[in-house]
N, C-alpha and C positions, 0 to 999 in steps of 0.2 A: 267692637265699639268698647275698647278698653279705657280711653282716655274721654269721660264723659266730664264736660263740664259747660259753664253757661255759652261761652263764646261759643265752643263747638258747636252748640246746639243753634244759636242765633246766627252763624254763618252758614249752617246747613238750610236753615229755613230762609235765608237771604236767598242761597242758592237755589231754592226751591219753586221759590216767586218768580226768579227771574225766569228761569229756562219751562217753570210749570209742567213738568213733566210729570205724573201720578206716583210715579215710583222714587222721585225723588221727594216728595210733598210727605208721602206716607213713611219716608226715611225720618223727615224730620218728625213727623208726629211722634215715632215710636222712639226718637232719642229723646224729646221733651217727656213724653210719659215714663220713659226708664230715668230720667232726672228726677220728676215728681216722686216715684216710687222710692228711689235712693235715698231721698230726703226723708221720706215718711219714715223707712226702716231705722236711717241714722238717728232720727228723731226722739225714736221710741227707744233705742238702745241707750243713748245719753240721757235721757230720762231716768234711767235704772231699769226700767220695765223691759228692758231688750230682750229678743230672742235667745242670746247667746252669754245673757247674764252678763255682770262688769267684771270688766278686768282692769287695771292697771299700767300693764307693760304694755310701753307705747308701740314695738313691732307686734304685739297682739291685735292692737286697734287698728295700726295700719292695714295688717293684714284683713281683719274683718270689713276696713272701709271697703278695701278692694273687692273681698268678697259681695259684700251689699250692693257694689255697684255692676258687678255681673250677674248677681241673681236677678236686679232691678231689667238689665238691659235682655235677659234672657224669657223673663217674665212679658215684656212690654213686644217683643219678637212674638210670643206665641198667643197675644190675645191681652195681655194683661187685666185692666181695668174697662177696657174698651174705649179708653180715651183717644189712642190713636186713629181709629175708625172715625169716630165722631170729629175729630179735628181734620184730617184728612177730606172728607165728605164735604163738611162745611166749607174749606178750602176751594175744592173743585167747583163746588155750587157758586163763588163769588168770581170765579174765573172763566 
């Protein structure tokens, strides 16, 4: 999941609700959780109290953005904050 954007998460969620397969629901929930964690990491870094310090090099910032996205995706796949479980369970109960 290297290209993580709101539109890709929304399209995955729309596909999950149409076909209602537990795998697709779980994948959409993981993508949402990864997007949320990526935003949290980015906000912390941009506030100046980030985990890698502050850098003014645009290529380093691009690489850091990518690293944060990948880190967030792996965290979400490994359980992350537990939001994906809660979301997928809630969606499966509603259908």
